C-alpha positions as CSV (number, residue, x, y, z in Angstrom):
1,X,150.0,237.4,91.8
2,X,149.2,233.7,92.3
3,X,146.4,234.0,89.7
4,X,149.0,235.3,87.1
5,X,151.4,232.5,88.0
6,X,148.7,229.9,87.5
7,X,147.6,231.6,84.3
8,X,151.1,231.7,82.9
9,X,151.3,227.9,83.6
10,X,148.1,227.3,81.7
11,X,149.3,229.4,78.8
12,X,152.6,227.5,78.7
13,X,150.8,224.2,78.8
14,X,148.5,225.3,76.0
15,X,151.5,226.4,73.9
16,X,153.1,223.0,74.6
17,X,150.0,221.2,73.5
18,X,149.7,223.4,70.4
19,X,153.3,222.7,69.3
20,X,152.8,218.9,69.9
21,X,149.5,219.0,67.9
22,X,151.3,220.8,65.0
23,X,154.0,218.1,65.0
24,X,151.4,215.3,65.0
25,X,149.4,217.0,62.2
26,X,152.5,217.1,60.0
27,X,153.8,213.6,60.6
28,X,153.3,212.8,56.9
29,X,154.5,216.1,55.5
30,X,157.6,215.6,53.4
31,X,160.6,217.6,54.6
32,X,158.8,218.8,57.8
33,X,160.9,219.5,60.9
34,X,159.4,219.0,64.3
35,X,159.3,221.9,66.8
36,X,160.0,222.0,70.5
37,X,158.5,224.5,72.9
38,X,161.1,225.8,75.2
39,X,160.1,227.6,78.4
40,X,161.8,229.9,80.9
41,X,160.9,230.8,84.5
42,X,160.1,234.5,85.3
43,X,161.7,236.4,88.3
44,X,161.5,240.1,89.0
45,X,164.3,241.7,90.9
46,X,165.5,245.1,92.0
47,X,168.4,246.6,93.8
48,X,166.7,246.3,97.2
49,X,164.9,242.9,96.7
50,X,165.8,239.9,98.8
51,X,166.8,237.1,96.4
52,X,166.4,234.6,99.2
53,X,162.7,235.2,99.5
54,X,161.9,236.1,95.9
55,X,159.0,234.1,94.5
56,X,158.9,233.4,90.8
57,X,156.2,235.0,88.7
58,X,155.5,232.0,86.6
59,X,156.6,230.7,83.2
60,X,157.1,232.2,79.8
61,X,157.6,230.7,76.3
62,X,161.3,231.3,75.5
63,X,161.2,229.8,72.0
64,X,159.5,227.4,69.7
65,X,162.6,225.8,68.2
66,X,162.5,223.6,65.2
67,X,164.7,220.5,65.2
68,X,166.6,219.9,61.9
69,X,167.5,216.3,62.5
70,X,167.5,214.0,59.4
71,X,164.2,212.4,58.5
72,X,163.9,208.9,57.2
73,X,163.8,208.3,53.4
74,X,160.9,207.2,51.3
75,X,161.8,205.7,47.9
76,X,159.7,206.5,44.8
77,X,159.7,205.8,41.1
78,X,159.9,209.5,40.2
79,X,163.4,210.7,39.3
80,X,162.3,214.3,40.1
81,X,161.7,213.4,43.7
82,X,164.8,214.6,45.6
83,X,166.2,214.2,49.1
84,X,169.3,215.5,50.8
85,X,171.4,213.0,52.7
86,X,173.2,215.3,55.0
87,X,173.4,219.0,55.5
88,X,171.8,221.7,53.3
89,X,168.6,223.0,51.8
90,X,167.1,223.2,48.4
91,X,166.8,226.8,47.1
92,X,163.4,227.8,45.6
93,X,162.0,231.1,44.4
94,X,158.5,232.4,43.7
95,X,159.5,233.8,40.3
96,X,162.0,232.7,37.7
97,X,164.0,235.9,37.9
98,X,163.7,236.3,41.7
99,X,166.8,235.9,43.8
100,X,164.9,236.1,47.1
101,X,165.0,232.4,47.8
102,X,163.2,230.1,50.3
103,X,165.0,227.2,51.8
104,X,163.3,223.8,52.0
105,X,164.1,220.1,52.6
106,X,160.9,219.0,50.8
107,X,162.0,217.6,47.5
108,X,158.7,216.6,45.8
109,X,159.3,218.4,42.5
110,X,157.5,218.2,39.2
111,X,157.3,220.0,35.8
112,X,155.0,222.9,35.3
113,X,153.4,223.9,32.0
114,X,156.7,225.4,30.8
115,X,158.8,222.4,31.8
116,X,160.3,224.2,34.8
117,X,160.9,222.1,37.9
118,X,158.7,223.4,40.7
119,X,157.4,222.2,44.0
120,X,153.8,221.8,45.1
121,X,153.7,225.5,45.9
122,X,154.7,226.4,42.4
123,X,158.1,227.7,43.4
124,X,161.1,227.2,41.1
125,X,164.0,224.9,41.9
126,X,167.3,226.9,41.6
127,X,170.4,225.3,40.0
128,X,173.9,226.4,39.0
129,X,174.5,226.8,35.3
130,X,176.9,224.2,34.0
131,X,179.4,223.9,31.2
132,X,179.1,221.3,28.4
133,X,181.2,218.9,30.5
134,X,178.9,219.3,33.5
135,X,181.3,221.5,35.6
136,X,180.1,224.6,37.5
137,X,181.8,227.9,36.9
138,X,180.3,229.8,39.9
139,X,178.6,228.6,43.1
140,X,177.3,232.0,44.1
141,X,173.6,232.0,45.1
142,X,173.2,235.0,42.8
143,X,174.3,232.9,39.8
144,X,171.5,230.3,40.2
145,X,168.8,229.9,37.6
146,X,165.5,228.0,37.5
147,X,165.8,224.5,36.1
148,X,164.0,224.1,32.8
149,X,164.0,220.7,31.0
150,X,163.6,221.0,27.2
151,X,161.5,218.4,25.5
152,X,163.8,218.1,22.5
153,X,167.5,218.2,21.9
154,X,168.4,221.3,19.9
155,X,169.6,221.7,16.4
156,X,170.2,218.7,14.1
157,X,173.8,218.1,13.0
158,X,174.6,216.7,9.6
159,X,177.0,213.8,9.4
160,X,180.4,214.8,8.3
161,X,182.5,211.9,9.4
162,X,182.1,208.1,9.7
163,X,184.7,206.2,11.7
164,X,185.2,202.5,10.7
165,X,187.4,199.9,12.2
166,X,187.2,196.3,10.7
167,X,188.9,193.1,9.7
168,X,188.5,191.9,6.1
169,X,188.9,188.1,5.9
170,X,192.1,187.1,4.1
171,X,190.6,183.8,3.0
172,X,187.7,185.3,1.0
173,X,187.2,184.4,-2.7
174,X,188.6,187.2,-4.9
175,X,186.1,189.0,-7.2
176,X,186.4,191.5,-9.9
177,X,185.4,195.0,-8.7
178,X,184.3,195.8,-12.2
179,X,181.4,193.5,-11.7
180,X,180.2,195.2,-8.4
181,X,176.5,195.7,-8.2
182,X,174.9,196.6,-4.8
183,X,171.7,194.7,-5.8
184,X,173.7,191.4,-6.4
185,X,175.3,190.0,-3.2
186,X,177.4,187.7,-5.3
187,X,179.5,190.6,-6.5
188,X,180.9,191.6,-3.2
189,X,182.4,189.8,-0.1
190,X,181.1,191.8,2.8
191,X,179.0,194.8,3.7
192,X,178.0,196.9,6.8
193,X,175.5,199.7,7.4
194,X,174.9,202.6,9.7
195,X,172.5,205.6,9.9
196,X,173.6,209.1,9.0
197,X,171.8,212.4,9.0
198,X,171.4,215.5,6.8
199,X,171.2,219.1,7.7
200,X,167.4,218.8,8.5
201,X,167.9,215.8,10.8
202,X,166.5,213.3,8.2
203,X,168.1,209.9,8.4
204,X,169.7,207.7,5.7
205,X,171.2,204.3,5.8
206,X,174.8,204.3,4.5
207,X,176.1,200.9,3.4
208,X,179.7,200.2,2.6
209,X,180.6,197.2,0.4
210,X,183.9,195.4,0.3
211,X,185.3,193.4,-2.7
212,X,188.5,191.4,-2.5
213,X,190.3,192.3,-5.8
214,X,191.1,189.4,-8.0
215,X,193.5,191.5,-10.0
216,X,195.9,192.6,-7.2
217,X,197.0,190.6,-4.2
218,X,196.1,192.0,-0.8
219,X,193.9,194.7,-2.3
220,X,190.2,195.4,-1.6
221,X,187.8,197.8,-3.2
222,X,185.2,199.7,-1.2
223,X,181.9,201.1,-2.6
224,X,179.1,202.8,-0.8
225,X,175.3,203.5,-1.2
226,X,172.7,205.4,0.7
227,X,169.0,205.1,1.0
228,X,166.5,207.9,0.3
229,X,162.7,207.8,-0.3
230,X,163.3,206.4,-3.7
231,X,165.4,203.4,-2.5
232,X,169.1,202.7,-2.3
233,X,171.2,205.1,-4.4
234,X,174.9,204.6,-5.3
235,X,177.3,207.3,-3.9
236,X,180.6,207.9,-5.7
237,X,183.9,208.5,-3.9
238,X,185.8,211.7,-5.0
239,X,188.5,210.7,-7.4
240,X,192.0,211.0,-5.9
241,X,194.7,212.8,-7.8
242,X,197.0,210.8,-10.1
243,X,198.7,208.4,-10.0
244,X,196.0,206.9,-7.8
245,X,193.3,204.9,-9.5
246,X,189.7,204.1,-8.5
247,X,187.7,200.9,-8.9
248,X,184.6,201.2,-11.1
249,X,181.5,199.0,-10.6
250,X,179.3,197.5,-13.2
251,X,177.0,200.6,-13.3
252,X,179.9,203.1,-13.4
253,X,180.0,203.7,-9.7
254,X,183.4,204.7,-8.3
255,X,184.9,203.6,-5.1
256,X,188.4,203.4,-3.5
257,X,191.2,200.8,-2.9
258,X,192.6,199.5,0.4
259,X,195.9,197.7,0.3
260,X,197.4,195.5,3.0
261,X,200.8,194.2,3.9
262,X,201.8,190.5,4.0
263,X,201.2,190.5,7.8
264,X,197.6,191.7,7.4
265,X,198.2,195.3,8.5
266,X,197.1,198.2,6.4
267,X,199.5,199.6,3.9
268,X,197.3,202.4,2.5
269,X,193.8,203.6,2.2
270,X,192.9,205.4,-1.0
271,X,196.6,205.9,-1.6
272,X,196.8,208.1,1.6
273,X,194.0,210.4,0.3
274,X,190.8,211.3,2.2
275,X,187.9,209.0,1.5
276,X,185.2,211.6,0.7
277,X,181.9,211.2,-1.1
278,X,180.7,213.4,-3.9
279,X,178.0,215.9,-2.7
280,X,175.1,213.7,-1.7
281,X,172.3,215.7,-3.4
282,X,174.1,216.6,-6.7
283,X,172.7,214.9,-9.7
284,X,174.9,212.6,-11.9
285,X,177.5,212.7,-13.2
286,X,178.7,215.0,-10.4
287,X,177.4,212.8,-7.6
288,X,174.8,210.3,-6.3
289,X,171.8,212.6,-6.5
290,X,170.0,211.6,-3.3
291,X,166.5,213.0,-2.8
292,X,167.3,215.1,0.3
293,X,163.9,216.8,0.7
294,X,165.2,220.4,1.0
295,X,168.4,219.6,3.0
296,X,171.9,220.8,2.1
297,X,172.6,219.1,-1.3
298,X,176.3,219.8,-1.0
299,X,176.7,217.7,2.1
300,X,179.7,215.3,1.9
301,X,180.7,212.4,4.2
302,X,184.3,211.5,5.0
303,X,185.0,207.8,5.8
304,X,187.9,207.4,8.3
305,X,189.3,203.9,8.5
306,X,190.9,203.2,11.9
307,X,193.6,200.6,11.3
308,X,191.7,198.1,9.1
309,X,193.2,194.6,9.0
310,X,193.2,191.6,6.7
311,X,193.7,188.6,8.9
312,X,192.6,185.0,8.4
313,X,189.5,185.4,10.5
314,X,185.8,186.3,9.9
315,X,184.6,189.7,8.7
316,X,184.4,191.7,11.9
317,X,183.4,195.4,12.6
318,X,185.2,196.7,15.6
319,X,184.1,200.4,15.2
320,X,181.3,202.0,13.4
321,X,180.2,205.5,14.4
322,X,179.2,208.8,12.9
323,X,179.1,212.4,14.2
324,X,175.6,213.5,13.1
325,X,172.5,213.8,15.2
326,X,168.8,214.3,14.6
327,X,166.4,216.2,16.8
328,X,165.7,214.0,19.8
329,X,162.7,213.7,22.1
330,X,163.2,213.6,25.8
331,X,163.3,210.1,27.1
332,X,164.6,210.4,30.7
333,X,166.0,212.8,33.3
334,X,168.8,211.6,35.6
335,X,169.9,213.5,38.7
336,X,173.2,212.3,40.3
337,X,174.4,212.4,43.9
338,X,176.3,215.6,43.0
339,X,173.1,217.3,41.9
340,X,174.0,217.2,38.2
341,X,170.9,217.0,36.0
342,X,171.3,215.1,32.8
343,X,168.6,214.9,30.1
344,X,168.7,211.9,27.7
345,X,167.1,212.1,24.3
346,X,165.9,209.6,21.7
347,X,168.8,210.5,19.4
348,X,171.3,209.1,21.9
349,X,172.6,212.4,23.2
350,X,172.9,213.4,26.8
351,X,172.7,217.0,27.8
352,X,173.7,218.5,31.2
353,X,171.1,221.0,32.2
354,X,172.3,222.3,35.5
355,X,173.5,221.4,39.0
356,X,171.0,221.5,41.9
357,X,172.2,224.2,44.4
358,X,172.3,223.5,48.1
359,X,172.3,226.2,50.7
360,X,173.5,226.3,54.3
361,X,173.3,228.8,57.1
362,X,175.3,229.2,60.3
363,X,172.3,228.8,62.6
364,X,169.5,226.6,61.2
365,X,167.3,227.2,64.3
366,X,167.4,230.9,63.5
367,X,165.6,230.4,60.2
368,X,162.1,231.9,59.9
369,X,159.4,229.5,58.8
370,X,157.2,230.8,56.0
371,X,154.9,227.8,55.4
372,X,154.8,225.2,52.7
373,X,157.7,223.5,54.6
374,X,160.1,226.4,53.8
375,X,162.2,228.9,55.7
376,X,163.9,232.1,54.9
377,X,167.3,233.3,56.2
378,X,167.4,236.3,58.5
379,X,169.8,238.0,61.0
380,X,169.4,235.2,63.5
381,X,170.3,232.4,61.0
382,X,173.1,234.1,59.2
383,X,173.5,234.7,55.5
384,X,172.7,231.8,53.1
385,X,175.8,230.2,51.5
386,X,175.4,228.2,48.4
387,X,177.5,225.2,47.4
388,X,177.6,222.0,45.4
389,X,176.1,218.8,46.7
390,X,178.4,216.0,47.9
391,X,181.2,218.6,48.3
392,X,182.7,219.5,51.7
393,X,180.0,219.7,54.4
394,X,177.1,219.7,51.9
395,X,175.0,216.5,51.7
396,X,174.6,214.3,48.7
397,X,171.4,214.3,46.7
398,X,169.3,211.2,46.3
399,X,167.1,211.0,43.2
400,X,163.8,209.1,43.4
401,X,163.7,209.6,47.1
402,X,161.8,211.9,49.5
403,X,162.8,212.9,53.1
404,X,159.9,212.2,55.4
405,X,159.0,214.2,58.5
406,X,161.3,213.8,61.5
407,X,158.4,213.6,63.9
408,X,158.4,210.6,66.2
409,X,154.7,209.9,66.6
410,X,155.1,207.8,69.8
411,X,157.1,210.5,71.5
412,X,154.6,213.2,70.4
413,X,151.6,211.2,71.8
414,X,153.4,210.9,75.2
415,X,154.2,214.6,75.1
416,X,150.6,215.3,74.4
417,X,149.6,213.4,77.5
418,X,152.2,215.3,79.5
419,X,151.0,218.6,78.2
420,X,147.4,217.7,79.1
421,X,148.4,216.8,82.7
422,X,150.4,220.0,83.0
423,X,147.3,222.0,81.8
424,X,145.2,220.2,84.4
425,X,147.6,220.8,87.2
426,X,147.8,224.5,86.4
427,X,144.0,224.7,86.1
428,X,143.8,223.1,89.5
429,X,146.3,225.7,90.9
430,X,144.0,228.4,89.5
431,X,141.0,226.8,91.1
432,X,142.7,226.6,94.5
433,X,143.7,230.2,94.3
434,X,140.1,231.1,93.5
435,X,138.9,229.1,96.5
436,X,141.3,230.8,98.8
437,X,140.2,234.2,97.5
438,X,136.6,233.3,98.0
439,X,137.3,232.2,101.5
440,X,139.0,235.5,102.3
441,X,136.1,237.4,100.9
442,X,133.7,235.5,103.1
443,X,135.5,236.5,106.4
444,X,133.3,238.9,108.5
């Protein structure tokens, strides 16, 4: 029996050394959690055994328990590197459609050939689908999808509305709108420009010109032009119904009138009628006839003036915006502390793509390791429960950050020495038992 006791001690010491060596070897593995060998003594008993004189039968390995304490953080310049500050695991799957997920704390993610976010093992990061405002409708693990980052921002949207807020200087020299010529800057008092888009996402520069009317006090005329491959082209404003009138420029271009009160506030814009252009691609006399390169020639643009003023100050534009977009190229990916993934594109749009799912289990030490710094849930750990980051007991997500191994190298080296001494002591016990047995065998 003494041989078996000593042998069990050697096996236990070897197990302890193996666990320590595994910890040391993974000291630089992102998201790695150290293990601890836990041992138990062995006693045999029966109904008629005397517990006072029972000798133990050695030691056995009770468990190799992983310790899920927080590792330190390493900051990087890669926004796809993620770390969890607090509780929870990332959910990954081997296939895009697979709901059998692995749990991991290693957040070194990258894009594969199809722009899916994957880890170094090629497993897909699972996220919750989001609404256009970035909110999540369901936090069930079964509702998660792999995160794919598109390289371009969807369908182009033609400009339908331009919003303008400005001050027209009251002290400007009055001019005759009938002399307006966009190529002669002496025929208008001020101008401003912005970029608009057609149905194909092609861009044009729309310029609005303002002429203080010499014929009527506190009245301004507005004209507009747009650029195409052939240069700047005049764009007519749709004629309002009578009794409203329109200003007409030197080349027959039609615009609209803005009238102001004596205190500088607006009295009327185009007589209260919408300021709408003629169809941009229709040839004169029906419209400006821009070269639109195959885009919708019937596109019109409505100019919405937001409380224009005529004060005794400089020409000032307080608002200038339009609602069209062109196709954008991906410029950056931002992941917030709540796990919301936003893609920013060169056309100025920001699109929410998903929200990184976090998963918790009741007993973390019951998780089954499967390699590649990942675990799977089982009966011992309890069912995985998904939730949003930075909500309740779930930790927050740090972008551009990696969680390092929680292994303390100094402690492990001391444990290695202790394990070695324990192995030597049990080897010595085995040697003594062998000597005693040899002595007995030599008795004659």
